[in-house]
C-alpha positions as CSV (number, residue, x, y, z in Angstrom):
1,M,0.6,-0.8,-16.9
2,Q,4.0,-2.6,-17.1
3,L,4.4,-5.7,-15.0
4,T,7.4,-6.3,-12.7
5,K,9.7,-9.2,-13.4
6,R,8.1,-11.2,-10.6
7,Q,4.6,-10.5,-11.9
8,D,5.7,-11.7,-15.3
9,Q,7.0,-14.9,-13.7
10,I,3.7,-15.5,-11.9
11,V,1.7,-15.0,-15.0
12,H,3.9,-17.4,-16.9
13,I,3.5,-20.1,-14.2
14,V,-0.3,-19.7,-14.1
15,K,-0.5,-19.8,-17.9
16,E,1.5,-23.0,-18.0
17,E,0.2,-24.8,-15.0
18,G,-3.1,-23.2,-13.9
19,P,-5.3,-23.6,-12.1
20,I,-2.6,-23.5,-9.4
21,T,-2.7,-22.4,-5.7
22,G,-0.9,-19.4,-4.4
23,K,1.1,-21.7,-2.2
24,A,2.3,-23.7,-5.2
25,I,3.2,-20.5,-7.1
26,A,5.2,-19.3,-4.1
27,A,7.1,-22.7,-3.8
28,K,8.1,-22.4,-7.5
29,L,9.5,-19.0,-6.9
30,D,11.1,-20.0,-3.6
31,L,9.1,-17.3,-1.7
32,T,6.5,-17.3,1.0
33,R,2.8,-17.1,0.2
34,S,2.5,-13.8,2.0
35,A,5.4,-12.3,-0.1
36,L,3.2,-12.9,-3.2
37,R,-0.1,-11.7,-1.8
38,S,0.1,-8.2,-3.2
39,D,1.3,-9.3,-6.6
40,L,-1.5,-11.8,-6.9
41,T,-4.0,-9.2,-5.9
42,V,-2.8,-6.7,-8.4
43,L,-2.7,-9.3,-11.2
44,T,-6.2,-10.3,-10.4
45,M,-7.4,-6.6,-10.2
46,M,-5.8,-6.0,-13.7
47,G,-7.8,-8.9,-15.1
48,L,-4.8,-11.1,-16.0
49,L,-5.6,-13.7,-13.4
50,D,-8.7,-14.9,-11.6
51,A,-9.1,-17.2,-8.7
52,R,-11.6,-19.8,-7.4
53,P,-11.8,-21.0,-3.8
54,K,-10.2,-24.4,-3.3
55,V,-9.1,-24.4,-6.9
56,G,-6.5,-21.7,-7.3
57,Y,-5.5,-19.1,-9.8
58,Y,-6.0,-19.4,-13.6
59,Y,-5.1,-17.2,-16.5
60,V,-7.8,-15.1,-18.1
61,G,-5.7,-12.4,-19.9
62,Q,-6.5,-13.8,-23.4
63,Q,-10.1,-14.4,-22.6
64,G,-11.0,-10.9,-21.5
65,V,-11.2,-9.1,-18.2
66,S,-13.1,-10.8,-15.4
67,P,-16.2,-8.9,-14.1
68,I,-14.6,-8.5,-10.6
69,A,-11.4,-7.1,-12.1
70,N,-13.3,-4.8,-14.3
71,E,-15.3,-3.5,-11.3
72,I,-12.2,-2.9,-9.2
73,R,-10.4,-1.0,-12.0
74,Q,-13.2,1.6,-11.9
75,F,-12.4,2.6,-8.3
76,T,-10.2,5.7,-7.6
77,V,-8.2,6.2,-4.5
78,G,-10.5,8.9,-3.4
79,Q,-13.4,6.5,-3.2
80,V,-11.7,4.0,-0.9
81,M,-9.1,5.9,1.0
82,A,-9.1,5.9,4.8
83,Q,-8.7,8.7,7.2
84,A,-5.0,9.7,7.8
85,V,-3.5,9.1,11.2
86,A,-1.1,12.0,11.9
87,V,0.9,13.8,14.5
88,T,2.8,17.0,14.5
89,A,6.6,17.3,14.1
90,D,7.2,18.1,17.7
91,T,5.3,15.1,19.0
92,N,7.7,12.8,20.9
93,L,8.6,9.3,20.0
94,Y,6.6,7.8,22.9
95,D,3.4,9.5,22.0
96,T,3.8,8.6,18.4
97,I,4.2,4.9,19.3
98,V,1.0,5.1,21.4
99,T,-0.9,6.8,18.5
100,M,0.2,4.0,16.1
101,F,-1.0,1.2,18.4
102,T,-4.2,2.8,19.6
103,E,-5.2,3.6,16.0
104,D,-4.0,0.2,14.8
105,V,-2.1,1.4,11.8
106,G,1.4,0.6,10.4
107,T,2.2,4.2,9.3
108,V,1.8,7.5,11.0
109,L,2.0,10.7,9.0
110,I,3.8,13.8,10.3
111,C,1.9,17.0,9.4
112,D,1.9,20.7,9.9
113,D,-1.5,22.4,9.7
114,G,-2.7,19.6,7.4
115,Y,0.3,19.6,5.1
116,L,2.6,16.6,4.9
117,L,6.1,16.8,6.3
118,G,7.0,13.1,6.5
119,L,6.0,9.7,7.9
120,V,7.2,7.0,10.2
121,S,6.6,3.2,10.0
122,R,6.6,0.5,12.6
123,K,10.2,-0.3,11.7
124,D,11.3,3.3,12.2
125,L,9.7,3.5,15.6
126,L,11.2,0.1,16.6
127,R,14.7,1.2,15.6
128,A,14.4,4.4,17.5
129,A,12.8,2.8,20.6
130,I,15.7,0.3,21.1
131,G,18.3,3.0,20.7
132,Q,19.8,5.1,23.5
133,N,17.3,7.9,23.0
134,D,14.7,9.0,25.6
135,P,11.4,8.3,23.9
136,K,9.6,11.0,25.9
137,T,11.9,13.8,24.8
138,M,12.9,12.8,21.3
139,P,10.8,14.6,18.6
140,I,9.5,12.4,15.9
141,S,10.9,14.7,13.3
142,M,14.3,13.3,14.1
143,I,13.6,9.9,12.6
144,M,10.8,10.6,10.1
145,T,11.2,10.0,6.4
146,P,11.0,13.5,4.9
147,V,8.4,14.3,2.2
148,S,11.1,14.7,-0.4
149,K,11.8,10.9,-0.1
150,M,8.2,9.7,0.2
151,I,6.0,8.0,-2.3
152,S,2.4,9.3,-2.4
153,C,-0.7,9.2,-4.6
154,T,-3.6,11.5,-5.4
155,A,-7.3,10.9,-5.0
156,E,-7.7,10.7,-8.8
157,D,-5.3,7.8,-9.2
158,S,-6.8,4.4,-9.7
159,V,-6.7,1.9,-6.9
160,V,-4.7,-0.4,-9.2
161,E,-2.1,2.3,-9.8
162,A,-1.8,2.8,-6.1
163,A,-1.5,-0.9,-5.4
164,Q,1.2,-1.2,-8.0
165,R,3.1,1.7,-6.5
166,M,3.1,0.1,-3.1
167,I,4.5,-3.1,-4.6
168,D,7.2,-1.3,-6.7
169,Y,8.5,0.7,-3.7
170,E,7.9,-2.0,-1.1
171,V,5.8,0.1,1.2
172,D,2.6,-0.7,3.0
173,C,0.8,2.6,2.9
174,L,0.6,5.7,0.7
175,P,-0.4,9.2,1.8
176,V,-3.2,10.6,-0.4
177,V,-2.3,14.2,-1.2
178,E,-3.3,17.2,-3.1
179,R,-0.5,19.3,-4.5
180,A,-0.5,23.0,-3.7
181,E,1.8,26.0,-4.2
182,D,2.6,28.2,-1.2
183,D,4.8,31.3,-2.0
184,G,6.4,29.3,-4.9
185,R,7.0,26.3,-2.7
186,R,5.3,23.0,-3.5
187,R,3.4,21.5,-0.5
188,Y,1.1,18.5,-0.1
189,K,-2.2,18.7,1.6
190,V,-3.1,15.4,3.2
191,L,-6.5,14.0,2.2
192,G,-6.2,10.5,3.6
193,R,-4.2,7.3,3.2
194,I,-4.5,4.0,1.2
195,S,-2.8,0.8,2.4
196,K,-2.4,-2.8,1.3
197,T,-5.2,-3.6,3.8
198,T,-7.5,-1.1,2.0
199,V,-6.8,-2.7,-1.3
200,T,-7.4,-6.2,0.0
201,K,-10.7,-5.2,1.6
202,L,-11.9,-3.7,-1.7
203,F,-10.9,-6.9,-3.5
204,L,-12.9,-9.0,-1.0
205,D,-15.9,-6.7,-1.0
206,C,-16.1,-6.9,-4.8
207,G,-15.5,-10.6,-4.8
208,V,-18.3,-11.6,-2.4
209,K,-21.1,-9.6,-4.0
């Protein structure tokens, strides 16, 4: 898997100065610690870096893959994905906002009979809510990101691949889909979702065994 420019910079810093804390790495890149969290998680999952509490990150790429990284790399998306939170295209903006907060998710999928039509994020709902639209009459399909512009993954993809995709496209969640043909038209059956939170939980679960 090819590293991003920022991930290359992180690896170089850790190789030269490790062990080094995430906060120190962020300071050298003039970024916040939270902005690097996903990159550090992926690099650790790939076995290039490892971390020790109160010590920091250190480079292990030339010494072999760490046991935790090796374990995480065996997981597929289908093994860790969460249940999708979805509404139909005619659901109004108000009810979609309520669904998002009652289900405590950052992304709501828009589906028709289990097939993906689009999605909305917290930012999408906030923009629409502060506009001049009536949230109780405006259908969510008016502001959703359509499926043709969405990034998704399959249940067979590795968790590392899904995490890298979220970083590359700067999204917090990926729908997990199964591709299907319907009268010559490609459709996507929704199986679940995977988010940065899912990846982080897996990382912690493997790390504390």
